[in-house]
Structures are given as C-alpha cells and as structure tokens.
N, C-alpha and C positions, 0 to 999 in steps of 0.2 A: 697443379692448378689448372691445367689444359682443359679445356672442356671435352665433351665426346664428339670425336670427328665424323663427318659423313660425307662422303664421297657420292655426288648425285650424277647419274647419267645423263648422258646429252639429252638435252630436250627436243621437243617435237622440230625445232628448226634442224637439228642434226639427224633426226632420225631417217633410216634408210641407208646410210652413208656406211659404205664397207668399213670393216675394222683396218684394213689397210688399202690406200688406194693405189692404183696401178701406176708403174711409171709412165711420166708424160713426157711429151716432146716440148721442145721450145716453144714459150708462147701460152701454153696451159698454165692455170694459176689455182694455188689452192688458197682458200681463204677462211677466215673464222672471225666472229664478233663476239664482242663482251656480252656478259649476262643482260644488259640491259640494252643492248645493240646500240650503245653509242658510239664505241670504237670498232674499226675492224682494221684487219691485216691481211695483205695479199702478198702469198710468197709464190716465186717462180723463177725460172733460169731464163737469160736471154738466148740469142742466136749463138752466142759462143758457148753457151753453158755457163755463164757467171751467175751465182745466187744473187738474187735481189729480193728485197721487200719493199713495200710501203703501208703506210697507214691513212685512214681516213676517220674523221670524226663526224656524225650524222649526216653521213653519205659525202661530205666534203673531204677532199685530200689536203692533208696536213704534212706528211712526209711524202716527197716523191720518191720513186724507185732509186733504192739505196743498197750499195753494194756489201757483201757478206764475204767473208773468207780470210786467209793467211797467206803471207810470205814466209817462209821457213829457211832458216840458215844451214841446214844440213840436209836437205831436201827438197825435190820439186815443190813447187808452190800449190797450195790448196785453194784455186781461185776460179777455176774454168773447166771447161769438158766435164759438168757435172749432169746426170737425170736426176730427175727429182720424183719422190715418192713422198707419201704424208699417212700420218695414223689417221683416223677419225676424230675430231675435236671432242674433248670430254669437259663436263662442267663440274667445279668442285665449289662447295660451300660449306665454311665452318667458322666458328668462333672461337677466339682463344684469348686468353687472360695474361695480361702484362703484370710482372710482380711489383713493378713501379712504372710510371711512364707519364705521358700526357693525356691518355685517355686508359681506362683499366681494360675495357673489352673492345676487340677488334675483329671485326667481320673479314674473312679472307674468301673472297667471291670472284672468280674467275672462270674462264674458258682456256683451256690449255691446247695448242696446237704442235704438233711435234712432226717436223718435217725432215726428211732423210734427202740427203746428197752423196750420190756414188759416182767416181768418175768412169767415165765410160769406156776408156781403155787403159792400156799400162799397168798400172800397179792396182787401180779399182779401188784406191782408198775410199773411206767413208767418214762421214761426219754428219751431225744432226744438229739442228736449231730449234729450240723450244721456245715457243712463244706463250705467255701469261697475259691474257687481256683483262683488265678490270675497267669498269666505266670510267674511272678517273685516269687511267694511264695503262702501261704495259711494260712488261720485261721481256727481254729474250737472251737467250745463253746458247753457247756451244757445248756440244757433248762431242768428245773424240771416244769411240768405243775402242776396245781391245781388237787389235786386227794384226796380220802379220806382217803387213808392210808399212806400218805405223806405230812403233814400239815407244821410240824417244822423239818427242816434239821438243825442237826449240824454234820459238817464234821470233822472226824478226820484227815481223809487223803485223798488225792486226787491221783488215781491210774494212771492217766495219763503219758504214756511214751513216748520217743524220741529214737528210736533204731538206731543209725548212721551205716550204714552198713560198709562203708568204712574206713578203717584207716586213721589219718591225725594228722594235729596241732590244738591245740585249744588254744585261748586266753581268759582269763577268771579271775575274783576276786573271793575271798573267801566270801560266807554268813556266817550270824551268829557270826561275829566278830565286836568288840565294836565299831569301827570306822566306820561303817555303809557301803558306798560304795568308802571311800576314800583309796584303795589300789592300788600299782602298779599292772600291770596286769601281770600274770603267762603266760607265753608261754610253753606250756608242748605238749606230745603226748595226745590225746583224751583219751586213756584208763589210763592216770595219773592223770585226775580232781578228784578232790575231792567233796565237796559240793559248788556249784558255783552261783552266782547271775546272773541274767538276765540282759541283753543280753550275751549270751555265742556265740562266732563267732569260727567257724571251717574252715578249709580249709583241704580238703582230698588231700590224696598223688596223685590223677590224676588230682587236681587242681580246683574242684567243692567248692564253698563257700555257706555256710549254717551258719544261724543265728535263734538262739531258744530265743524268747521272749514272750510277752504278751501284748494284746492291751484291751482299755476300761476297765481298773481295777478301778472299784467304791467301791461298798460295797462287799468287800472280802479281803481277806488277799493276801499280794505277795506271786508268785510264784518263789521259788529256784529250783535247780538242784542237786539232787544226783545221782552220777555215781553210778550204780548197779553193771556192770560188762561189760568189753569191752567198746563197744560205746553206750551201753543202759543207758539213763537216765531218771530218774523217776522225777515226780513234788515233791517238797518239800516244803508244806505250811508254813508260817512264823506263829508260834504259837500265840493262841488268849489267853482270859482272863480266860478261862476255859480249860476244856480238849478238847474242840472243836477248831480248827484252824478258822471256820467261822460256824457262827449261822444265818440261814436265815429262810423266810417263804415263802412257795409256793404260788403262781408261782413266779420263777425267773430264771436268765440266770446268768452264769459265764462270767469271763472276758474270750476273746480269748486267746487260745494258738496258737502262730505264729511261722511259719518257713519261712523266706527269704532264696530263693535258687537261686543261680547264676553263670555263669561262672567267671565274674569278681569280683574282691573285690569290686570295683568302683560300680557294679550295685546293690550291698546290699544299699550303700548310696544314690542311685538314685530312688530306691523303695519308693512308698508311700504307702506299705502296712500295717502300724500300724495307719497312719491316717485314711484311707478308712475305717478300720474296727471300727472306732469310730463314733457316731451318728453325725449328722450335726450340726450345729451352733445353740444353744439353746438361744442366747444371742440378735441375730440380730444386729443391728448396733453398733459397738465397735469403730467408727471412733474417739473416745474421747482419744483413747491409739494411740500414734504415735511410730513406732519403732525409736530409736534413740541412739546416743553415749552420754556417761557421764562420769565425772571427780568424784573424792570425796575424802572423808576424811576416808581413809581406810589403804593404802600400806604402811603410817607411822606408825600405829601402829603395823602392821605386822613385820615392821623392828625395832620395840620399840624405837622409836624416840617420840611417843606420846601414849596415853593411852587410853581405851574404858571408864576407870574409872574417877572419878572427882579427882582434884588434881592439882599439877604444871605441870604435862603432859597431861593434858587433851586436847583430839584434837579436840572436837567438842565444841569449842567456837565460839560465834558470830563473832569475829574478822576471826576466820580461814575459818567460812563459807564464810562469805562474800569476801573474798581473792578467794575462789574456784569459787563462782558464778561471780565475776568478769573475771576470767580466762574464764570460760565456755561461756559467753556472747562474749568476745573478739574473741574467737577462733570458734566459731559456734556449741559448744556441746549444746544438748537440756536439760540436766540434771546433778544434783549434788548429790550424794549419801553422807549422812551424818550419820556415824555411832557414837555410844555413847552418842547421844544427851538427851536420856531420862533417867530418875531415874531408878536405878536397877543394875548397872555395878560394884557395890561396893561390896568387900565381894566375896562369894562363890556362884557365880552366874552358874557355868558350870554344867547343869545336874539339876539344881533345878529351877531356873527362879521365885520365889515366888514373889521377890520384884521388879520386872519389871512393871512399869506404861507405857502404849503406848501413853499418852495424855501430860505427865508432864515432862517438861525438866528440866535438871541440872540448877543452878542459873547462870553460865556463859554463858549460850545459850539463848539469847533472841528469843523464837520460832517465836512471832508475829512480831518482827522487821526483821528476816532474813527472813520469808514468803513473807513479803512486799517487801522487796528488790529484792528478786529472781523474784517476779511478774512484778516489774517495769523493771528488765533487760530481761525479757523474757525466763527465765531458770527456768523449773519446779525442784523442790527437789524430789529425790526419797526417800519415807520412809523408815524408817528401824526397824523392829520388830523383837529382837532377844528372843526366847522364854525360852532360856535353855532346850529345850525339854519338856517344860511345856504347852502342847497343852491345859489342862483343865483351867489353869490360862489364858492363852491368849484368850481362847473363851469367858472368862466372860469381856473381855474389846473390843471384835471384833467391836461391832458397834459405840462404843464411839470412838474408834481408827480411823476408816474408816470415820466416820462423820467429824472427825477434819481434815483428809486430803481432803475430799471433800470440806470443808470449805475454804482450801488453795489455792484449785484447782490443787492439786497433784495427779498425775494418775496412779502410780506406786509404789509398796512397794518391798522391799527386806525382805523375812522374813528368821528367822534362827531357826534350831532345834539342837543346840550343846548339846549332851548328848551322852551316850552309848547307843549302838544299841539295848539294852533290857530295856532301862531307860526312854523312854518317858512317860510321864503322860497323861492319858486320863481320859474322864468322864465314868465310869462305869455304869452298869445297875441300880444302885442304886443311880444315880446321884453324887457319890462321886469320888475323884480321885483315881487312879489305875495305875498301872506299867504296861506298855505295850512294845513290841518289836516294833521298828522304822516302820516295814513295816505290822504291824498287821492289822486285819480289822478294829479297832476302829481307827487307825491312819488314814486308806484309808476313812473312813467317816469323820475324822477331816479335812483332804484335801480340801474335796469338801463343808464343812461347811464354809471354810476358802474362798474358790474361788467364792462361791455363795454370800456370804455376801460381799466380795468386790466388785463384779458386783452391786451390788445394789448401791453403792457409786461410780460407775465409777474408778474402782481401778484396776489395773494389779498387777499380783503376780508373781516375781520372788523369786522362793524358794530356800534356800541354805540349805544343810543336809535335802534333801527333801526326801518326799516318791517317788520310782520310777516314771518314765516318760513313760506312756503308751500310749500317742497320744491324751490325754483328751483336750487337745489346740485346737482340732475341734470342739468339743462340748461347750467347754466353752473358748473362744479366748483369755479371759483376762487372762488365764495361760499361761504367754509368755515364760518363760523362769524358769530353774533351774540349780543348781549344780549338785549334785550327782554323784561325782567324786573328784579325786586329781584336785584341781584347782593351781591356780598360786602361793597361799600363800604359799603353800609348797615350792616352791624355795626360799620363803624368810626365813624359818627357818626350814624346814624339815631335818630330819637325816635318810636317804637321802633326798634330794630335788627331784624334777620330773628329770628324765633322758632324754636325747635327742630323746629316741624313744618314747617318753610318749605321744605327740600328735599325732603320726602316728598310734599310738594303739587307741586312741580315737576316730578317726575319724571312724573306723570300727569296734566299739565295743558300747562303751556308747553312742556315738551320735546317732547310728541307733535308739535310744529309742527317741530321740528329741533334742531341743537345750540345749546349755549349756553356762552357765554364767562363761567363763574361766578366763576372767580380763585379757588379753592380754596386750602388749603395753609397756613393761618394756625396758627401756635404762640404770638405773643404775643396771649393772651387778653383783655387788659383794653385798652379803646380809650375813645373819647368818647361812645361810645351805654352807656345806662344799664345795659345786661345785658353789655357787651362781645361776644365771639364766643358765641353760645348754642351750642356743641357742644362735645365732648371732643375732644382730639387723634385718637383714632382716627377719630372720623366726619369729620375735616378729610381724614385719608387715604382713607377710602371714597369721598368725594366724587369722587375722581378716576376710579372706576369707575361710580358711579350716575349722574353727570351727564356726559353725553357732549359732548365736543368735539375735533376733530381738532389743535386748539391748545389747550394748556393750561398756564396759569402757576402757577408757584410764587410766591403773591403775596405773601407776607410778607418782613419786611427780612432781610437777609442774614445779620445777625449773629444771628439766632434760629435759622436752620439751622445755621449754624457752631457754636453752643452744644448742638445736639441733634442729632448724627449718627445716633442709633439711628432713631428715627421719621423722619428725613429721608431715611433710605436706601430707604423705599418710594417716596417722590416721585421719586428719581432711577432706580428700577426701573420704575415702572409703564408700561407702554404707552399710547399714544394713537391708534392705528390697529388695526383689528380683524377679524378674520376671522368673527366669530361673535359674538352676544350674546342672553342668556337671563334671564328674569325668574324666578327660583326661587319668589318668593312676594312679596307685597305688597298694601298696602291703601291708598287713597289718604289722604294726610294723616299716615298712622301709620307706616308702614315699608315697607322695600324692600329685597330682596337682589338684586344683579344678579351676573351672571358674563360676562365677554368672554375671547375667546381673542385673544392677539395675532396679528396677519396676518404677523409676519415672524418667529415662532417658535413651539414648541409648548407655550409659558406660557400659563397661565390666571390671570385675576385676579377676585377676588370681592371686594365692596363692599356692605355692609350698614348701614343707617341707622335711626334712629326718630326719634318725635316727644319729648315730654318724658316720655313713659312708658319704663321699663325693659322690655326683650322678651327673651323666649328663643325664636330661630327656630332650625329645623332646616334645614340645609343638605345635602340629599342630592348626593353628589360624582359623580353619574352621567353628568355631563357631560364628566369626564376620559376619557381614552382606557381602553379595558378593557385589562387585562394589563401596564399600566405602573405603576411607583411614582411618586410625586411627593414633593418635599420641600414642604410647608405652610409658608411664612415668614408668621406670625400677626403681626398687630398689633392688640390687642384692648383693651377697657376693663379696667383694673383693678377689682378687687371693689367698692373706695370710690369710683370715678369718679363724676362727677355735673357736669353742665352749670352748676352754679351754684355748687358748693364746691370740686369737685377735677377740673377740665378736663384737667389735665397728667397724670393719673395713667393711665399706659398699660403694658401689658406686650408684651412682644415674645418671641415663642418659635418654634422650629421643632418640627414633628412628621412622619411619613411617615404618607402616605394613599395609597389607591387609589379607583377608581371605585365600589368596593362600599361606600365609609365614607360615613357621615352626621355633619355635624359639628354640635354644639350652639352655637350663638352667642348669646353674653350679652353684650346690650347694655345699658349704663348709661341713665339718664335723658338725653335728648339725647345719646346716644352712637352709635357705631358699630363697624364691625370690618372692616379689609382684610386680605386675603390674596393672597399670589403663589404660584402651583402652579408649581414647577419640576421637570420630567421629571429622575428619577434613574438609570431603568434601567426594565427589564422584571422580570415575576415577582412573587412574593408575598414580604410583608415578611419578613424574618427575626426 
C-alpha cells in the first residue's frame, strides 16, 4: 500500500554545494535546514576535535552545542581528535499509507545531512552522524561503517547530549525504578529533573514545546536521560549483560535520537516524526488484523472478584468465556480477552514465569469448545501470554503458542512482562537464562523475535509491561499497541490510583511514542483504590478518542454496561481506526480536545478531557465537511458532575451542527465530553 516514492534533489538553497565537502578545521560548521526553513542544525568539532551539534528554530537557538560520541569498554573512546566532513544536504519528499493508525496518509518530508568524523591520527577510526530535519522536529543517528580498526564495538556509554537553552517546565517519569514505566508523571522545573525515561516533554517559559525520545530502537539498549546541569541532558543507556550497554559488530546504525519541537502542545501529538524515522512496512499485506474493540475477563480480577489462578474464584472458566462471547456478539465487539486461561498462574509467578504453558489450559477451561463457540459467533479470542518477565522461557514456546492461535483463527495476543525492571530473564550469549534490565539490548532483541514470529503466524502483538515504543509499528504493523505507562488497573487497586490529570499528561508524554492500550470505559466508579475511578462517566467515554489504540477495550464488568445502555451506546459506536487526527486545543497535564475521522465512514468523533479543574473549551467544528449537516450525539458532564462526588452524572443529547459552528464544551472537575458527528445531508439547517 506504499505510494510511489520520489527523492527530490536539493533545492536552490542547496545548489552549488559540492557532493562531498572538504575536511574542515575546528571552528568550521556544517548546517542544514528543514524543508520549510523552520528548524536548522549546525554540526562542528571544537578545539579538541569533539563533535557537537546545535539546533535553532526560526533563527532562535533551542539546543545549545551538545556533544556526540561514545565511550567503549574494549577500545579507546570515540569522542575527540576528529576532523569533520559532510555530504551535501539532500531533500526527500514522499507520502506513505498506514495499514491502520491515527491517520491514513503520512507525508515524509525532510532534509538530510550526513556528517563524517575521522580520527586525526592513531587508529583513524570513522563514524558518521545522519540528521533528518522536518519542520516539526529532527532525528539523528550514528553510523559505524565497516573498517579495519573497529570491527566489534562494545559501547559502555553514549555521549549524546540535549542541551535545552531556555528554562521551563518538564513532565517526566523516573528511570531505573522497579515498576518499569508505571509511574505518575512528575511536573518540575527543567533543572530539577533527575534520571528520566523518554519521552521527556518540556515547555519553555516562552511557550515552546520540546519532546526528547528515540525512534527505530531494535538491536540496542533503551536510552534514558540524565540531567547533567541546568537544562543539559545526557543519554544514559540501559545496562547490558556485561560492562557494555551495547555490543555490536560493524557496520551498524544506532536508533534515531529525536527532538519534536513545536509552538503548540497539540502539534507534538499531530507530528509523525517517530513513525517517519522508522523503515517502511516489511510485512506487506496485514489485512488479517482488523482494528477492533473488545471485552474480556480481566477487570473482575483487578477488583478481586475473580482470580487468575485456579480454584473457586478462577475467572477464566468455560462458562464465563461463553458469557463474554455472547455479550461481544450481541453488541458488535470484535474480540474477547481471556486472562488466566493457561496453566502457570498458581504459586509465585510474579517475576519468575517458569511454570507457564502457553498452549495448555486449566481443567475448567475447555479451550477447543471456547474456540469453536467464538468462531460460530463471529468473535475472535484475544490470546493472553503473561511471561512473568521470563522472556527466555517464553521464547521456547513461541512457535507452538502462535501456531495454536493460528489454528483457532485468533489474530491478536496480549503479552505481559510483569517483573522488576532489572529482573527480566533473557537468553545469554551461552544460550542460558540471564537476568537483564527490562529495556536492555537483549530485551530489544527479544521484542523483535516475538513480533517477527507472531507475524509468521498472522498474529498481532499488544504488549503490556512492554519494551518502550519507538515507532516500530511502521516496519512491523503487527506490533499494534502496548501499555508502557500507568493503565486503568491502577484505578482499581492503586495506592494512590490515577489522578484526574493523568490522562491529560499521557497524551503529551507517553502517547507521543505510540498507541496505548489504556483500557477505558469504566462505569463502576467505586474500586479498591481510595479515590476509585477519578473521572466522570463522560470522561471515560472521551478517553476512547483522546487515547489512541487500534485495539480498544470496554474494560468494565458486563453488568455495568447492561445496566447503562445510554452511555454504553457511545462505546459501541466509537471507531478505532482513523483517517485523520487533529488536536483542537490542549495544555500538558491540564486538558486536551481531540477530533478524529473514522477511516471507514464520514463520521467524526470528539473527545475532550480535563484535570481536577472545571473547564469551558471552545471547539470550532471547521474540521467537518463544509456544506454538510451533522447530527452531533453529545455525551457531556451534567451541571453537578464531579469526579469526587457525582461521577455518574451525564447528559446525553443530540443537536444539528455544521462546519461553521463552534461548540462550548463544559467539562466538570475530572470530567470530559464525547461527541459523535453523523452526516445527515447537505445544505443549511432548517
């Protein structure tokens, strides 16, 4: 489905540059600008021959001179005594189509600058840094070519820096903590950040928004950020199995280090930078996976009404599975998730995982009968493979597990890696299990083995407790979604649960990396967590639009949906695959209004959410087709709604609108609003 590619030669501003520039002494600078001259990068070596880059936006410096290079554990460092050359910048412009996504067509329009660094003396080793500049951000990566004096590369430390010039506010979660990415976001001054995971999002005091992350992370360790001083951040690679964080053989490229830079917070969300920096679809036709909504045997375990383990409370029984299949078929849901169906949940499974079988069910779960019944009803079962962080054990069963799913016609699996951040089990160089960090290079290798094996059996992967998202869904479209943050289950038992600002934080932080299986749609607001569900019902509905995933769960108990058909109708109606996405307004951690157009119809959907403060947000409907009338099916907070005292208070109403209208969205504390826009004809309202 990829469109015809075209590589445009350098424009007039690049004309006359030689194909390869000559070596420059310290102080000379190579520069390139994005296609619209919004961003520019300057690359040089300082007096000691240290490589540095800096970034400006509209002529104003954003990133001060920041170091590049490596410290190696088995050879001399690659960080000084370099001479610099560069190829002439080139301009690239093409469009490509997502098989599923938050938008259908994506423009990939950038200027590329490749800069070469060669040691002046000694071993005369070489490396290159490739920059791709878009109008809304840039990516750069290292290339280590094949060369006689650098065959094996053991990277102990990456010297990459991001020196943010202006002061401001940062939103971040800590790195190297036991619970992986599942932390509430800190909101601090930039100069108060500790060691942070990416994406790290900042807003400078003059209103510029910057997000630091990475793209195309495959055979490498995850990058964290350690604040060195002021606004200067340094790459902090997740440790490996030896004294090296990364071990590779030349030639190789690193992941892209990314900077998204925009005036509006919403522009960060609308950017396709991370996806564009990944390679094109390597799987071809993946139409066997269909974006869908699903229900499942899951929330009842988090409420402690049922158990994953066997016994009198066991949730994954044949009877319970058939009940969920019937519900899904009646209400138009594509799938049913069944957790706890397989042997291995008894005893100490957390962080161990040795007892799991991914093909053998518990005695009270008739796997063949459930599979046949779901097929008869036109419902897919979503496989569930919790590993307890034991990637080594899981890999021994991958083919058998996915072959069984293929036999049943099941095309998606939810994987899990519940373990301490430094407690994942991986396959070591000797073929034996070794303990590793959750985002180490061996775990990056594991995630690709899983997704590639799954693809052979036409299975799509929705990973929980996952390796971080860096846009690999472009290359492997069966990598459909993941968790990678505090999900809805924290509102079931968290101490504390997710606060009202949480989702408005996620949109501008975690979700910049890619889709999240947040599992919204809870109507039963009292839980084991002190504050319960810290939202109104209207906000629960709005989350289906504001938090993107091609696989969305109606996560609550079935009886809560059966008892509330009015608000449940929106969950049944909302789309999951989109032709277009826009952010109408938003501020990090405060509020956001998102609109998306259904890929399979002319309907639009709006979701607006706020934090603990009430809001009145204007939503101009200019995104609708001019000259058409629409029925706006509105699900809004009642006047007395409040996340603490009256969460269920919701008003459902219809009104006729056109593209020339502006709606006033009144959001209660912890509230939201969800709207479905259905075309009803052309012309003016009567």
